Each structure stands twice: as C-alpha cells, then as structure tokens.
N, C-alpha and C positions, 0 to 999 in steps of 0.2 A: 434509807436510800434505796431506790429501785434501779436494778441493773437489767440490761437487755442482751439477749443472745439472738441475733438475727441470722438465720441460716442462709439468707439470700446474699449476705455479704461475704466476700472472700476473707480468709484468715490463714495465718501460718502457725505452725506448731512452735511454741516457745518452750524450750527445755529448762529455762530458768525464769519463770514468771516473776515480775517485779513486785506484784501485789497479790494479796489473798483473793481479791475479786477477779483478777486476771486468771489466776489458777482455777478458780471455781468455774468461770465462764468457759475456759478451755476444756475442763472436765465435762461440763454439760454438752458442749459441742461434740466431744468425743462420744458421749453416750448416745446422742441423737444420730450420729453417722455410723455407728457400729451395729451391724446386724447381730441379733442375739445368737450366741453360740459360735461366733466367728473369731473371737479373740483367744489365741492360744493361752493356756494356763489361767484364763479368766472367762470361762464360757457363760457366766451369768451376767456379763456386762453387755449392755446394748438394748435395742428395741426389736420386738418381733415384727419384722417387715412383711410377713405374710398378710398382714392387715391391709396393705395397699391394694390387694386384689379385690377387695370388697367394693360395692358401690360407693361413690365419693362421700355422701353424707354419713354413711355407716363407718367408712374408713376414718373419716375425720373425728367422729365421736369416739371410736375405739382407740385411735391413735392418741387422742388427748388423754384418755385414761391411762394408756400405756406409758406415755411420757411422764405423767404425774407419778405413777408408781415407780418407774425406773429411776427417776431423779431422787425421789424420796429415799429409795433403798441404796442407790449407788453414789449419791452426792448429798449426804444429809446436812451439809453446811449451807445448802441453798433451800430456801422456803419459796416455793412457786407461788406466784400471784396470778399469772395468766399464761395460757397457751393459745396462740392464734395462728391462723394460716394466711399467707399472702398468695396472691396470684388468682387466676381465673379458673373456672371449671375445666377449660381446655388444657391448662397446665396439668391438672390431675389426670386427665384422660391420656396424657402422654407419659404418665408415670412420675411427674414432678409435684411433690407437695412440699412447699416451703413453709417451715415452722419458725415462729418468733416466740421466744420464751422470755417472760419477765419474772424476775425473782428479787428477793431481798436476802440478806445473810440471816441465817437461822438465829444467831445470837443477838441480832437487832430486834427480833420479834419478842415482845413481852406480853 
C-alpha cells in the first residue's frame, strides 16, 4: 500500500498515534519541517535548509536527495517511492517549497 505525506495540508501533532502508518507519517512530517541541527539532544534530525538558497532547479534536485537520505536514516520503517514538489516557481521565489512524499512500509517491500 502507498501512503502520502502532503506538506501543503495542515496537520496536528498526535502524541498517541492510533496506527503505525499514522506514526510514520507524523515522523516524516517532523523530519521535513525540522531544520538540521535545531532539535535539542537530537542534532542529526531534520533537513539541511541552506539548500533553499540555491536556484530553484538545483534546490529541488538537492532537496530531493536530502529528503531521501534523511528519511532513510531517520525513519527506516518507511521506504520512499517518490518525492515531488507542488506549487509554481513563484512560490519557490518567495521561499515556499511544498513537498509531497509517497512511501510504503519497509516490511511490505519484498
């Protein structure tokens, strides 16, 4: 089964996720919204956001690689299928890059 984390959609933190998928999706969302080095006692969690200062096409390519690496390392229960970006180039020019991540559970991949 394929699951989606759409960063353009609002969400709330759930301290008691009902399902494993909800927990993994929430963890992916946390990884994507945390600047690398900003989490106390967990400085290796997050994404290097200095990439967004690059030209849009370069930032998109580097950010895709950064997302794949961060999720593989920080949430190994998720197996990424696709990372895409929503929005127009004008959104990127104002500092907004909306990410959509599609994944499956690692134990479902055979």
